[in-house]
N, C-alpha and C positions, 0 to 999 in steps of 0.2 A: 392341584387336585387330590385329594387323599385317595389312598388305596381303598377304602371302604366305599366311597363314592363311586369309584371305577367299577367295583364289584357289583354295586347297586345298579348302575346303568347297564352293565352287561347281563345282569339278571332279567332286567325289564325288557331288554331287546329280545332276549330268548323267549320270555313269557309271553311278549306280544306276538312273536312269531308263531309260538305254540297256538295261541287262540285263533290266528288268522288261518293256519294250517288245519286246525280243528274244524273251522266252519266250513272248510272246502273238504273235509273228510279225508284228509291224506294222513297215512299211517305214521309218517315220519314226524308229524307233530308232536308225538309223545316223546321222542328224543329231545326236542327243543325244550318241552315242559320239564322234562326230568333235570336237564342242566340248568334252566332258569330257576327251578324250585330249590335245588341243592345250593346254588350260589345265594338266593334269597334267604335260605335258612342261615347261612353264614352271616349274612348282614343283620339279620334279626337277632341272632345270638349276641353279636357284638353290640346291638342296641339295647339288650336285656329284655327283649320281648320273646321270653322263653316259650310261651304258649304258642306264638306266631312261629317260633322255630319249628316246634314239634308239627304244627300244621304244614309247614312247607316241606318237611321230611315225609310227612304223609302224603302230599302231593306227589313227591318223587316216587314213592311206593306205588301209588296209583297209576302213575305214568307208565312204570314197568308192567303193571297189570294190564293197563289199557293197550299198550303195545302188543302184548301177548294176546289179548283178547280179540283186539281187531285183526290180528294176523289169523288167528283161528277162525274168525266168522267170515272172512273174505267177502265183505260187502253185503251181507244180509242186512236188512232193514229191521228197525225195532219199532215196536207200536208205542205211541206216546200215550201215557196214562193220566188219568185225572185221580185227584185225592178227594176223599169226603171231608166235609168240614171238620168233623169229629177227629179224623186222622191227623189233620193239620194242627188242631188245637193241642192234641196229644204230643206231636212232634214239637211244638213251641214250648209246651210245658217241660217235657222231657230234656230238651236241648238246654233251656235255661237252668235246670237243676244241675245238669252236667257241666255247664259253664261255671256256676257257683261253686261247685266242687273242684274243678280244675282251678279256679281263681283263688280258692282257699289253699290249696296245695302250693301254688305259685306264690302265695303271699309269704310263705315261709322261706323263700329264696330272695335273692336281690333283684327279683323281677321288677321291671317298671310297669306301672299301672296293671297288676295281676289279673284284677277282675275285668277290666275293659279288654285287656289282650285275650284272655280265656273266652269272653263272649264271642269274638270273631272266629275264634279256633273251633269252638263247639259248633257254631252254626255252619262254619265252612266245611267241616267234616260231613255233617248231615247233608247239606246242599250238595256236596260232591257225590254221595251215595243216591240222592234223589236224581241228579243229573245222569249218573252212570245207568240207572235203570229207567231212564227217560219218564219221569214224573214231571209233568207240566209245571207244577207249583215250584220247581227247582229254580227256574228264572226268577221268580218273585223273590225267593230267598237270596239269590246272587245279587238282585238289584239292591236290596236293603244292605247286605253285607258289604257290598262294594262301597257304597255310600258311606256306611260307618267306618270302614277301614281308611277311607280318605282322611276322615278326621283323626283316627288313631295314629296313621303314619305322620300326620302333621305334627303330632305332639313330640315326634322325634326328629322333625325337618327332614323325613325321608322323602323328598320332593319327587324323585323319579318314581318312587313305588305310588306316591299320590297320583301321578300323572297315569301310570298304568291302571290304577283302580278306576280312574275317570274314564279311561278308555273302555275298560271291562264293564263299566256301568252302562255306557252306550250299546256296547255289544250284547249286554244282557237284556237291555230294552229291545233290541232287534231279535234276539233269541225268543223272547217272549212272544213277540209279534208273529215271528215265523212259525212256532210250534202252534200258536193260536189258530193261525191260518190252516195248517195241517189238519188239526183237530176238527175245525168247522168243515173242511172238504170231507173228511171221513164220516162225520155225523150227518152230512146233507144226504 
C-alpha cells in the first residue's frame, strides 16, 4: 500500500468521524475535521487537484473557526433560514462564474482537470457558508457537490475519497430531510 493511499484512508476516517460527531453536535468534531481536511489537502495536492487542495485547506480554517464559534455559543440554537428563488439563482450564477475564473487560473498550472476541479471547489465554499449560517438550501448544494466529486475523485482513482463522498451524499440527504422537518414544525 502506497504512503499516499495510507494518508487518503486516514483522512477519510477523520472526515467521516467529523461528520458523525457534527450530526451529534459534539464540539470535538471540528478537531477531526481539521486533521482530515489537512491530510486530504496533501492527497489532492499530490494528485494535482490544486483547487481541491485549496478547498480542503479552507475546510481546515473553517474547522478552527467552527471550534471557536461553537465554544463561544455554548449550545445556543440557530434558526434554519429559507432562500428566495432569486437568491439561489444569483448564487448559482455567481458561483459558476467564480469557478470559471478559478479554473482559468488553475489551467495555467499543471493542475489536472482545472475547470472540473474548480467547479467543486467554488460550490464547496458557497455550500460551507450556507451551512454555517443554516440556510436550508445548503443540503441541496451538498448533495449535488458530493455526487459530482464522486465522479471527479474517480478520475484519479481516489477510491476512499469516493467512498467518503458516497457516505456524505447519504448524510446530506438525511440532513435535508431533518432540516425540512424542523422548518415544517416551526411553520406549523
